[in-house]
C-alpha positions in Angstrom: 48.9 188.0 -72.7 48.4 191.5 -74.2 47.7 192.0 -77.9 50.6 194.5 -78.2 53.2 192.0 -77.2 56.5 192.3 -79.1 56.9 189.8 -81.8 60.2 188.1 -83.0 60.7 186.7 -86.5 61.7 183.1 -86.9 65.2 184.2 -88.0 65.6 186.1 -84.8 64.2 183.2 -82.8 66.9 180.9 -83.9 69.4 183.2 -82.1 67.1 184.0 -79.1 65.4 180.9 -77.8 66.8 178.8 -75.1 63.6 177.1 -74.1 60.0 176.9 -74.8 57.2 177.2 -72.2 53.4 177.5 -72.1 52.4 181.1 -72.6 50.3 181.1 -69.3 53.0 180.0 -67.0 53.2 183.4 -65.3 54.6 182.3 -61.9 57.6 180.6 -63.4 58.0 183.5 -65.8 58.1 186.0 -62.9 60.9 184.1 -61.4 62.8 183.9 -64.6 62.4 187.8 -65.2 64.0 188.3 -61.8 67.1 186.3 -63.1 67.4 188.6 -66.2 65.4 186.8 -68.8 62.7 188.4 -70.9 59.8 186.5 -72.3 59.4 187.0 -76.0 56.3 185.6 -77.8 57.1 183.8 -81.0 55.1 181.5 -83.2 55.5 177.8 -82.3 56.7 177.2 -85.8 59.8 179.1 -85.2 61.2 176.3 -83.0 61.4 173.9 -86.0 64.4 176.0 -87.2 66.2 176.2 -83.9 69.0 173.7 -83.9 69.0 172.5 -80.3 65.8 173.6 -78.5 64.7 172.4 -75.1 61.2 171.0 -76.1 58.2 172.3 -74.5 57.3 168.7 -73.3 60.5 168.7 -71.2 59.3 171.7 -69.2 55.6 170.8 -68.9 55.8 168.9 -65.7 57.9 171.7 -64.0 55.6 174.4 -65.1 52.4 172.4 -64.2 50.7 173.1 -67.5 50.9 171.3 -70.9 52.3 173.3 -73.9 49.8 174.5 -76.6 50.1 174.3 -80.3 49.9 178.0 -80.7 52.0 180.8 -79.5 54.7 179.8 -76.9 57.2 182.0 -75.0 60.8 181.8 -75.8 63.0 182.5 -72.7 65.5 184.5 -74.3 68.5 186.1 -72.7 67.7 189.8 -73.0 70.8 190.6 -74.9 70.7 187.9 -77.5 69.3 190.2 -80.2 66.0 191.6 -79.0 65.5 195.4 -79.2 66.3 197.1 -76.0 62.9 198.8 -76.4 61.3 195.4 -75.8 62.7 195.0 -72.3 60.4 195.2 -69.4 60.8 198.4 -67.3 63.7 198.1 -65.0 65.5 195.3 -66.6 68.8 196.3 -68.2 70.4 194.3 -70.9 73.7 192.7 -70.1 75.3 194.2 -73.3 73.9 197.6 -72.7 77.2 198.9 -71.1 79.2 197.8 -74.2 76.7 199.2 -76.6 76.9 202.6 -74.6 80.7 202.3 -74.7 80.7 201.7 -78.4 78.5 204.9 -78.9 81.1 206.8 -76.9 84.0 205.6 -78.8 82.3 206.2 -82.2 81.7 209.8 -81.0 85.4 210.1 -80.3 86.1 208.6 -83.7 84.0 211.4 -85.4 85.8 214.1 -83.5 89.4 212.8 -84.3 88.6 211.2 -87.7 89.6 207.7 -86.5 88.2 204.3 -87.2 87.5 201.6 -84.7 86.8 197.9 -84.9 84.0 195.8 -83.1 84.4 192.1 -82.6 81.8 189.7 -81.3 83.2 186.4 -80.2 81.5 183.2 -79.1 83.3 180.1 -77.7 82.6 177.2 -80.0 80.4 174.7 -78.3 79.3 177.1 -75.6 75.7 176.9 -76.7 75.7 173.1 -76.8 77.2 173.1 -73.3 74.5 175.4 -72.1 71.8 173.3 -73.6 73.1 170.0 -72.2 74.4 171.0 -68.8 72.7 174.3 -68.1 73.4 178.0 -68.7 76.2 178.1 -66.2 78.2 175.6 -68.1 78.1 177.8 -71.2 78.7 181.0 -69.3 81.8 179.4 -67.8 83.3 179.2 -71.3 82.4 182.8 -72.0 83.9 184.0 -68.7 87.1 182.1 -69.5 87.5 183.7 -72.8 86.7 187.1 -71.6 89.2 187.0 -68.8 91.8 185.7 -71.1 91.0 188.6 -73.6 91.5 191.2 -70.9 94.9 190.0 -70.2 96.0 189.8 -73.8 94.9 193.1 -75.1 95.9 196.7 -75.0 94.8 198.9 -72.1 92.8 201.0 -74.4 90.8 198.0 -75.8 87.5 197.3 -74.2 86.2 193.7 -73.4 82.7 193.2 -72.2 79.4 191.3 -72.5 78.2 190.9 -76.0 74.8 189.4 -75.3 73.8 185.8 -75.0 77.0 183.6 -74.9 79.2 186.3 -76.6 82.0 188.6 -75.7 82.3 192.0 -77.3 85.5 193.6 -78.0 86.1 197.3 -79.0 89.4 198.1 -80.6 89.8 201.9 -80.8 92.0 203.5 -83.6 92.0 200.2 -85.4 91.0 199.6 -89.1 89.6 196.4 -90.5 92.9 195.0 -91.7 94.7 195.5 -88.4 91.7 194.2 -86.4 91.5 191.0 -88.6 95.2 190.3 -87.8 94.7 190.9 -84.1 91.5 188.7 -83.8 93.0 185.9 -86.0 96.2 185.9 -83.8 94.1 185.7 -80.7 92.0 182.9 -82.1 95.1 180.8 -82.9 96.6 181.6 -79.4 93.5 180.8 -77.5 93.0 177.4 -79.3 96.7 176.5 -78.6 96.4 177.4 -75.0 93.2 175.3 -74.6 94.9 172.4 -76.4 97.8 172.5 -74.0 95.6 172.7 -70.9 92.9 170.3 -71.9 94.9 167.7 -73.8 92.5 165.0 -72.7 89.4 167.0 -72.3 87.0 169.2 -74.3 88.9 171.6 -76.5 87.3 174.3 -78.6 88.4 177.8 -79.7 86.0 180.6 -80.7 84.3 182.1 -83.6 84.4 185.9 -84.3 82.5 188.4 -86.4 84.3 191.7 -87.0 83.2 195.1 -88.3 85.1 198.3 -88.5 84.0 201.7 -89.2 83.1 205.1 -87.8 79.4 205.4 -88.3 76.4 204.6 -86.0 76.7 202.0 -83.3 73.6 199.9 -84.2 74.6 199.1 -87.7 78.1 198.3 -86.7 76.9 196.0 -84.0 74.5 194.2 -86.4 77.3 193.9 -89.0 79.6 192.2 -86.5 76.7 189.9 -85.4 76.0 188.9 -88.9 79.8 188.2 -89.4 79.8 186.0 -86.4 76.9 184.1 -87.6 78.7 183.4 -90.9 81.8 182.3 -89.0 79.6 179.8 -87.0 77.9 178.6 -90.2 81.2 178.0 -91.7 82.0 175.5 -88.9 83.3 177.6 -86.3 87.0 178.3 -85.2 87.3 181.1 -87.7 87.0 184.9 -88.1 84.7 186.6 -90.7 84.9 190.3 -91.6 81.7 192.3 -92.3 81.5 195.0 -95.1 80.6 198.2 -93.4 80.1 201.4 -95.4 81.2 204.4 -93.5 79.2 207.7 -93.7 80.6 210.4 -96.0 
């Protein structure tokens, strides 16, 4: 590994890591890169803070090398919080389109003096499903939520990938109070729908982080992500609103 490899803080690692593998497992890593993952070097200690990691020992046989006690590689979905600048050349983050669209909508806000709202939503339990049954199970929850949102929202609203197991939702010409009302209504309706359809099965709603403003895209995205994390820390199935200061 090169000495200028990107580093990730333990706090970021909690959101990023889906598995731990030996740092010298290049053949396996090459295959994973082709599937849209990016290897991110983190201290092994970071795994102690991750709630449901796939232990290195569980992958040692598959990768053909025992894990070490030093640096390991977290196999992170590229869009789960890493800076886009850290992506290997030619790999495009899954949420890049939504980040670009957010920049476009914010530019429109600046021209017409409007405000927009950004919501990041994650199905409750999707991460646990992905950990237990594989990423496809978790992605199924995300795809179901995204499809439902597209059918329920205005034609001017934008639904897309939010990175990791998240959906991103852009609500143009919408202030914080109006957006909070919309997302809270959607949360209740979605949970009720799933309760009807899955009366005898697994039922969960979603958590959402919401930020509204008319400034730069990156701070708005981070504010919504922080609000989502607060919603999840509160037990899920709720919406939290970020405080965002608009530029003068």
